[in-house]
N, C-alpha and C positions, 0 to 999 in steps of 0.2 A: 480849558484850551479854547482859543477863538476857531473860528472858522480857517482864517487864512493860515493861524500855524499848523492846523491840521493839514491844509494842502501843501505846506513847504515840507513836511515830512513823509508825505505820501508820495511813492513811486507812481507814475502816471500808467503803469501798466494795465490797470483795469479799465480804463479808457483812452487808449492810444489815438483813437480818431479825433477826440475832442482836443487832446493835447495836441497833435498835428495843426487841427485847424486854429486853436489859439496862437501858435507858435509863427503860422503862415499869416495871420493878421497882424501879428507882432512884426515881423519882417517885412510886411507890405506883400508879399505873394497873393497877386489878385488873379481873377477867371481871365485877365488880358494875358497875363504872365505865362498863365497856363497855356492859352492859345499859341502863344509865342513859342512856347519849348513843343508843344505838338505840331507845330507848322516848321519849326528846324530840327524834327527827330529824323529825318529822312538823311539830311546831311550827317548827324551822331550815326545812324545805323548802319550809314554805307562804310563806315570806318569802324564798325565793332570788332571783327577781328584783330584789325591792326592797332586799335587801343586796348584792348585786352593781352594781346600779344605783348605790345610795348610797356605796359605794366608790369607784367610779371618777369621779363627779361631785366627790368629796373629794378624789381626786387632782387633779383639773382645777383645784380653788380655789388650788392653791400652784404657783410658777412651779418649785420644784426638782422637782417630780414630773408637772406639767403638760407639762413637755418631752418626756416619754417616749409623748405620747400626741398629738402635733402633727403634722398633715402639712408637707408642704414647704411651705404658704402660709401656716403661722403657726396653722391653725384645727385646733379638735379633728379628729382623722380618726375618725370614728364607725364606719367600719367596722373599724378595730383595736378601738376600745374593743369593739365590739359582739363581736368574736372571742376578747378577752380576757374579757368577761363570760362568755360560753359557756365557756371555760375555767375559770374561777373556779367556776362553777355545777358543772361536773362533780367539780372537786374537792371541794366541798361536798357532794354527793351520796355521793362515796366515802368522803369522812370521816365521814359521818352513819352507815357500818357498823361503824365502828369496828375494821376488820380491820388488823392490822399482818402483813400477807403480804408473801410475798417480790416480788411483782409490784407491790402498792402502794409497798412501799419503793422500790422502783428506778423507779416513775413520779414519786415525790416526786423522787427527785435529778436525774431528766432535765429536772424543772420548774425546781430548784434551778440546774441547769446553764444552763439556757436564759435564767435571769434574771443570772446572774453572767458568762457567756462569750460573750453575743450582745449586739451593738451595735443598739440601738432609734432608727432614724433621728436627728434631732435632740438626741435625748435621751442616747444612748451606753448603757452599762450601767448597768443599775439598782444602786446602791449597796447595800450589805447594811442599813444601816440602813433603808432605805425596807421592805425584807424585814418587820425587827421590828415596824415601826411600821404595817406594814398588818396583821398578825397581833396586834398591839394591837387596832386599830379593829374587827378582826372578833371577837374576844372583847369588847371593850365590847358592841357590837350583841346579839350573842349574849346575852348578861346581861340586857340589854332584854327582848329576844324569852321569855328564861324567866320574867322576871318577870310580863309580860303575858298570855303564852300558858299556863303551866303552873300558874297558879292557886293552889297551895301555896307558899308563901315556903321550906319545907324543901326541896320538889323543884325549885325553880328554882334553890337554892343548890347544890343534889346536881348538877344538871345543868352548872351552871357551872362548878364544880370539875372536874366528870368532862371536860368538852369542852376546859377550860383545860390540864390536863396532857395530852389528847390534843395539842391544837393546838400545843403546846409541844415534842412529840417530833418533829411536822412540822418545827418552825422550825428544830431540830438538824439536819434531813436537807436541807432546803430551802438552810442557810446551807452544807453541805459545800462545793458549787461555790465559793466564795470561798475556800476552802483549796487548790482545785487551781488551779496554773499554767496559763495559758492556753496552749495547744498552739500550738509555733511554726508559722510557715508555711512550707509545703513549698517548698523551693528547687529550681530547676531542675536536673537532675544536669548535670555538667559533662565531656561525652564526648570 
């Protein structure tokens, strides 16, 4: 087996920072893009509460996604939604730093694994198409913020392009969990 064949069959979990760095190079995410992300971060973070609220309210509009946020009585589990909004806000704040560090890469992987391997009440595991769709909703919302907050269409476009590159790198890591088979349940030993 050649080195290239081995790389194609190996998941990048052993060196996610390198994986992200290589993807960043591939999509053309530069240090200039990172500077644009950090410069536009105050406009994004100004709307953190509105963004996170809108995303979860959107999920509740559709039975296919609402099921992940319902309590045993079938009503929205507001405490769970509030915890998820807090987690999404943390992701947004950390994303605004545009850092592709070792720690952040594994934080993203942990988030992806929690969505792909953990059952959520009556909803079960989050299917990957909803991870992709949620990222699309986020990118669209950010484009609107840049249009409204940055004033200059060229600055707004540059911010949207830079954030899109970064968010799709994040999506790559978030989806890695779907490539990993679930761990088999441990069996009691037969002494």
